[in-house]
N, C-alpha and C positions, 0 to 999 in steps of 0.2 A: 313538857310544854313544847309546842311546835313554834318554830321560828317563823317570823313574817318574812315574806319574800319582798325584796326591794322591787319597786315598780320602775321598770325601765323607761316608762313614759314620764315619770316625774322629773321636772327640771328644777335646778336650784332656783332659789328666790333671786330674782334680779330686780334692782331698784330702777324704776323707770323714772328719771327726773321729771318728765313732762306730764306724768299723772297728777302731780300736786299743783303744777303751775303751767302757764303756756310757754315758759322760757327757762332756760338754765344757761350757765356759763361753762365752757369748755376752755379753761385757761383764760386768754384774753378774747375769745371769741364768744359772741352772744348767739345762742341758738334758740330759735322760736318757731312755733307753728302758727300758720295764718289761715283764716277763713276769708278769701278775698271776695270782694263785690265789684265785677267789672261794670263799666257803663254807668257809673254813679254820676250825681250832679256835681261832686267836688271830690278832691283827693283828700282823704281823712284817715286817721287812726282812730278807731272806736274802742269799744270795751272788750275785755275778755269774754269769751263764750265757751265755757269747759276748759279744755286745754289748748283753745286756739284764740288768737287775737283777731278781731275784725278789722280789716283794712279795706277801705273803698277807693276805687281809682276811676277817673273819668274815661279812660280808654276802653274801647269795645274789645270784647274777647274774641280776637281774630289771630290765629296762628301765634299764640303766645305774646302778642303786643301788650296785652294788659299787664302781664307779668313783667315784662321789661319796663313798662311805664312805672309799675309799682317800685321796681328796684331803683330807678332814677329818682322817684319821690322819696324813698326811703334813704337814700344816699345824702340827700339834703338834710333830712330830719336827724340822722345820725352823725352827720358832718364828716363822712368818709367818701373816698372816691367810689365810683360804681364798681370798680374792680375788686373792692373789699367786701362786697355782698355776693354770696353764692346761693343759688336756688338749688337746695339738695334734692328735692322732688316737687312736682306739681307745676312744672312750667306751664302746661296747658290745661290746669285744673284749678278749681277754687280752693282746694286743699293744699297747702304748700308747707314746706319747712325751709327756712333761710337761716344762714349763717353770716353774721356781721363781724368782721376782724377789727379789733380795736376801736369800737365806737367812741367818738369824742364827746357825744351828746346823747342822753337817754330820754325819751319822752316820759312824761309823768306816769303813764300807765305801767311802765317798768319799775319806776321808784315805789309806787304804791304796793306793788307785789313783793318787793324785796323784804 
């Protein structure tokens, strides 16, 4: 019998926590993906869409100002200082990933997914 050659291209199975949900916990840090909507009528947290959470903000998308506004809005929602929220990627894009250190409050959409 001939032995099968191991494929060099095959990568080990890695569990991606965001494939099942739009968020996960990394210790005391909440990590979540966002689908942002700048220039909306009001600041609001919407429903999950796939592995992203819809978040609308009133600020126009000019040089990252909408993302900065989103961080300020979310700091009030999560009851944390602005400095506790990190934009991992997507500062000037509607697709973002955020990290919130030790949130004191969780919106209902996070509690429903737990």
